[in-house]
C-alpha positions as CSV (number, residue, x, y, z in Angstrom):
1,X,19.0,-7.1,-14.4
2,X,17.1,-4.2,-15.8
3,X,14.1,-4.5,-13.5
4,X,16.4,-5.1,-10.5
5,X,18.4,-1.9,-11.2
6,X,15.2,0.0,-11.7
7,X,13.7,-1.2,-8.4
8,X,16.8,-0.6,-6.4
9,X,17.2,2.9,-7.9
10,X,13.6,3.6,-6.9
11,X,14.4,2.6,-3.3
12,X,17.6,4.7,-3.0
13,X,16.2,7.7,-4.8
14,X,13.1,7.7,-2.7
15,X,15.2,7.5,0.5
16,X,17.7,10.2,-0.6
17,X,15.1,12.6,-2.0
18,X,12.8,12.1,1.0
19,X,15.8,12.9,3.3
20,X,16.9,16.0,1.4
21,X,13.5,17.4,1.0
22,X,12.7,16.6,4.6
23,X,15.8,18.4,5.8
24,X,14.7,21.5,3.8
25,X,11.0,21.4,5.0
26,X,11.9,20.5,8.6
27,X,10.7,16.9,8.7
28,X,8.9,14.1,6.9
29,X,5.3,14.7,5.9
30,X,2.8,13.2,3.5
31,X,3.5,15.7,0.7
32,X,7.2,15.2,1.1
33,X,6.8,11.4,0.9
34,X,4.6,11.6,-2.2
35,X,7.0,13.9,-4.0
36,X,10.0,11.7,-3.1
37,X,8.2,8.5,-4.3
38,X,7.1,10.2,-7.6
39,X,10.7,11.4,-8.3
40,X,12.0,8.0,-7.4
41,X,9.6,6.3,-9.8
42,X,10.9,8.6,-12.6
43,X,14.5,7.8,-11.8
44,X,13.8,4.2,-11.5
45,X,12.2,4.1,-14.9
46,X,15.2,5.9,-16.3
47,X,17.6,3.4,-14.7
48,X,15.5,0.6,-16.2
49,X,15.7,2.1,-19.7
50,X,19.4,2.8,-19.5
51,X,20.5,-0.5,-18.1
52,X,21.8,-2.9,-20.6
53,X,21.6,-6.6,-19.8
54,X,23.5,-8.6,-22.5
55,X,21.8,-11.9,-23.3
56,X,23.6,-15.1,-24.3
57,X,23.5,-15.9,-28.0
58,X,20.7,-18.3,-28.9
59,X,21.6,-21.9,-29.4
60,X,21.7,-22.7,-33.1
61,X,20.8,-26.3,-32.3
62,X,17.8,-25.3,-30.1
63,X,15.5,-27.7,-32.0
64,X,17.7,-30.6,-31.3
65,X,18.1,-30.4,-27.5
66,X,18.3,-33.6,-25.6
67,X,15.8,-34.6,-23.0
68,X,18.4,-34.0,-20.3
69,X,19.0,-30.4,-21.4
70,X,15.3,-29.6,-21.0
71,X,15.5,-30.1,-17.3
72,X,18.8,-28.3,-16.7
73,X,17.0,-25.4,-15.0
74,X,15.1,-27.7,-12.7
75,X,17.6,-27.4,-9.8
76,X,17.3,-23.6,-10.1
77,X,13.5,-23.7,-9.8
78,X,13.8,-26.1,-6.8
79,X,16.1,-23.6,-5.1
80,X,13.8,-20.8,-6.0
81,X,11.0,-22.7,-4.3
82,X,13.0,-23.1,-1.1
83,X,13.8,-19.4,-1.2
84,X,10.1,-18.7,-1.6
85,X,9.2,-20.8,1.4
86,X,11.8,-19.0,3.5
87,X,10.7,-15.6,2.4
88,X,6.9,-16.2,2.9
89,X,7.5,-17.8,6.3
90,X,9.9,-15.2,7.5
91,X,8.2,-12.0,6.3
92,X,4.5,-12.7,6.0
93,X,4.5,-13.4,9.8
94,X,7.2,-10.9,10.6
95,X,4.8,-9.0,12.8
96,X,1.2,-10.1,13.2
97,X,-1.8,-10.0,15.5
98,X,-2.9,-13.1,17.4
99,X,-6.2,-12.1,18.8
100,X,-5.5,-9.0,20.8
101,X,-1.7,-9.7,21.1
102,X,0.9,-8.4,18.8
103,X,3.6,-11.1,18.1
104,X,6.9,-11.5,16.3
105,X,7.5,-14.6,14.3
106,X,11.2,-15.1,15.1
107,X,12.6,-14.9,18.6
108,X,15.9,-13.9,17.1
109,X,14.2,-10.7,15.8
110,X,12.8,-9.5,19.2
111,X,15.3,-6.8,19.9
112,X,16.1,-5.8,16.3
113,X,12.5,-5.4,15.1
114,X,11.7,-3.3,18.1
115,X,14.5,-0.9,17.2
116,X,13.5,-0.8,13.5
117,X,9.8,0.0,14.5
118,X,11.1,2.8,16.7
119,X,13.1,4.3,13.9
120,X,10.2,4.0,11.4
121,X,7.7,5.7,13.8
122,X,10.3,8.2,14.8
123,X,10.8,9.4,11.1
124,X,7.1,9.2,10.3
125,X,6.2,11.5,13.2
126,X,7.9,14.3,11.4
127,X,11.0,14.7,13.5
128,X,13.5,17.3,12.4
129,X,16.1,15.8,10.0
130,X,18.8,14.7,10.7
131,X,17.4,13.6,14.2
132,X,19.0,12.6,17.4
133,X,19.0,9.0,18.5
134,X,15.6,8.0,19.9
135,X,17.1,5.3,22.1
136,X,20.0,7.1,23.8
137,X,19.0,10.4,25.6
138,X,22.4,12.1,25.4
139,X,23.1,11.2,21.7
140,X,23.4,14.2,19.4
141,X,22.8,12.4,16.1
142,X,21.4,9.1,14.9
143,X,24.4,7.1,13.7
144,X,22.5,4.0,12.8
145,X,22.3,3.0,9.0
146,X,18.5,3.5,9.0
147,X,18.0,4.0,5.3
148,X,15.6,1.1,4.8
149,X,13.7,2.2,7.9
150,X,13.4,5.7,6.4
151,X,12.0,4.2,3.2
152,X,9.3,2.3,5.3
153,X,8.6,5.6,7.0
154,X,8.0,7.1,3.5
155,X,5.5,4.3,2.7
156,X,3.8,4.9,6.1
157,X,3.3,8.6,5.3
158,X,2.0,7.6,1.9
159,X,-0.9,5.7,3.6
160,X,0.7,2.2,3.4
161,X,0.1,0.6,6.8
162,X,3.1,-0.4,8.9
163,X,2.7,-4.2,8.8
164,X,1.9,-4.5,5.1
165,X,4.8,-2.2,4.3
166,X,7.2,-4.4,6.3
167,X,5.9,-7.5,4.6
168,X,6.1,-6.2,1.1
169,X,9.5,-4.7,1.5
170,X,10.8,-8.0,2.8
171,X,9.1,-10.1,0.1
172,X,10.3,-7.8,-2.8
173,X,13.8,-7.7,-1.3
174,X,13.8,-11.5,-1.2
175,X,12.8,-11.7,-4.8
176,X,15.6,-9.3,-5.8
177,X,18.1,-11.1,-3.6
178,X,17.3,-14.5,-5.1
179,X,17.5,-13.2,-8.6
180,X,20.7,-11.3,-8.0
181,X,22.3,-14.4,-6.4
182,X,21.3,-16.4,-9.5
183,X,22.7,-13.9,-11.9
184,X,25.9,-13.6,-9.9
185,X,26.7,-17.2,-9.0
186,X,23.9,-19.4,-10.3
187,X,22.3,-22.1,-8.2
188,X,25.4,-22.5,-6.1
189,X,25.1,-18.9,-4.8
190,X,21.4,-19.4,-3.9
191,X,22.2,-22.7,-2.1
192,X,25.1,-21.2,-0.3
193,X,22.9,-18.3,1.0
194,X,20.1,-20.6,2.1
195,X,21.9,-23.7,3.4
196,X,24.8,-22.2,5.3
197,X,23.7,-23.2,8.7
198,X,26.4,-25.8,9.2
199,X,26.0,-29.5,10.1
200,X,23.6,-29.1,13.0
201,X,20.6,-29.3,10.7
202,X,21.4,-32.9,9.9
203,X,20.1,-33.8,13.4
204,X,16.7,-33.6,11.8
205,X,17.2,-37.1,10.4
206,X,17.5,-38.5,13.9
207,X,14.0,-37.5,15.2
208,X,12.4,-35.8,12.1
209,X,11.2,-32.8,14.2
210,X,11.2,-29.3,12.8
211,X,13.0,-27.4,15.5
212,X,15.9,-24.9,15.6
213,X,18.8,-27.3,16.2
214,X,21.2,-24.3,16.4
215,X,19.4,-22.6,19.3
216,X,21.9,-24.0,21.8
217,X,24.8,-22.4,23.6
218,X,27.5,-24.8,22.3
219,X,26.8,-24.0,18.6
220,X,27.8,-20.5,17.4
221,X,27.2,-21.1,13.6
222,X,24.0,-19.4,12.7
223,X,22.0,-19.2,9.5
224,X,22.6,-16.0,7.5
225,X,19.0,-15.7,6.2
226,X,17.4,-16.1,9.7
227,X,19.9,-14.3,11.8
228,X,21.0,-11.5,9.5
229,X,18.8,-11.1,6.4
230,X,15.6,-11.0,8.4
231,X,16.9,-9.1,11.5
232,X,19.3,-6.6,10.0
233,X,16.9,-4.8,7.7
234,X,19.6,-2.8,5.9
235,X,20.7,-6.1,4.2
236,X,17.3,-6.2,2.4
237,X,18.8,-3.4,0.3
238,X,22.5,-3.9,0.7
239,X,22.7,-7.5,-0.5
240,X,20.9,-7.1,-3.8
241,X,22.8,-3.8,-4.5
242,X,26.1,-5.4,-3.7
243,X,25.4,-8.3,-6.0
244,X,24.2,-5.9,-8.7
245,X,27.5,-4.0,-8.4
246,X,29.6,-7.1,-8.5
247,X,27.7,-8.3,-11.6
248,X,28.2,-4.9,-13.2
249,X,31.9,-4.9,-12.5
250,X,32.3,-8.4,-13.8
251,X,30.4,-7.5,-17.0
252,X,32.3,-4.2,-17.5
253,X,35.8,-5.1,-16.5
254,X,36.0,-8.8,-17.4
255,X,33.7,-9.1,-20.4
256,X,33.8,-5.5,-21.7
257,X,30.0,-5.1,-21.7
258,X,28.7,-1.6,-20.9
259,X,26.2,-0.9,-18.1
260,X,24.1,2.3,-18.1
261,X,23.5,2.8,-14.3
262,X,25.8,5.0,-12.3
263,X,27.6,2.6,-9.9
264,X,29.1,5.6,-8.0
265,X,25.7,6.8,-6.9
266,X,24.6,3.3,-6.0
267,X,27.8,2.9,-3.9
268,X,27.0,6.1,-1.9
269,X,23.4,5.2,-1.3
270,X,24.4,1.7,-0.1
271,X,26.8,3.3,2.4
272,X,23.8,5.2,3.9
273,X,21.8,1.9,4.1
274,X,24.4,-0.5,5.5
275,X,28.0,0.6,6.4
276,X,29.4,-3.0,6.7
277,X,28.4,-3.9,3.2
278,X,30.0,-0.8,1.8
279,X,33.3,-1.8,3.4
280,X,33.0,-5.3,2.0
281,X,32.3,-4.0,-1.5
282,X,35.3,-1.7,-1.3
283,X,37.5,-4.6,-0.4
284,X,36.0,-6.6,-3.3
285,X,37.2,-3.9,-5.7
286,X,40.8,-4.4,-4.4
287,X,40.3,-8.1,-5.0
288,X,39.1,-7.5,-8.5
289,X,42.2,-5.4,-9.2
290,X,44.5,-8.2,-7.8
291,X,42.8,-10.8,-10.0
292,X,42.7,-9.0,-13.3
293,X,45.8,-6.7,-13.1
294,X,44.5,-4.7,-16.1
295,X,44.4,-1.0,-16.7
296,X,40.6,-0.9,-16.3
297,X,41.0,-2.6,-12.9
298,X,43.6,0.0,-11.9
299,X,40.9,2.6,-12.5
300,X,38.6,0.6,-10.3
301,X,41.2,0.7,-7.5
302,X,41.4,4.5,-7.8
303,X,37.7,4.7,-7.5
304,X,37.8,2.5,-4.4
305,X,40.3,4.9,-2.8
306,X,38.1,7.9,-3.5
307,X,35.1,6.1,-1.9
308,X,36.8,6.0,1.5
309,X,36.3,9.7,1.9
310,X,33.8,10.6,4.7
311,X,30.1,10.8,3.8
312,X,27.7,13.2,5.5
313,X,25.1,10.5,5.7
314,X,27.1,8.5,8.2
315,X,25.7,10.6,11.0
């Protein structure tokens, strides 16, 4: 988890530093973006070096492994392959040119991606921070959790084109999410994330056609990766951060391992990026206290109560 904590720290420090410096200088500019990215790289490296990732003890009988044990990771790699197919198909064609036409790969993403593109261009144009809502004329402040859009605006000001920035953020977030799911819940967590579309997909075996069998009015069960992970861009950051925090709390409070990254700072940055995941993570702390009923878990509950105080980043 060292590289994951370093990468996520880079994203949240770049976003927070760019926001704070932009508020002082009056808006987002190329020098502000470069300074924020350089500072974030330094803090990301620090988080990587300070994060401890305890490894399992080596098997003393490693030389006498059976043939079956050699292939115990095969299901994980198969699931990782499915995750790769999903990520490449969903993000490499997230927004693309077809001749002279600009197209969006998923019809589910038509409204959401347009809003995210508006936020990215709005921030990149150097608007005064914190801005008003670009969609609603009579809105005083933007109250949308646009942290990941602000990060893409930083990349845009740092001479990273819009479409490659969207693609690479999506692909790297997919890698981090897949790895975080594996470390938190193994192959079952990856499969649960990918294959949660319900039983409608089994209609494929009736006609063997690759179509969206859930795109009908009488089925309300939708796929989380296609309808949330791709469309709600805040989850690109919120899901791996939430899983990283859950892994950290499990290692710290249940196995007594120490973790060098500041979970309190990660919690506040995740609130800026995606408010619903912050609420879910706060509820998970209460659940951990109820399960463990230890003194350390009581401290965790106290921290959860403090985290419900208002944040200025909520708009």
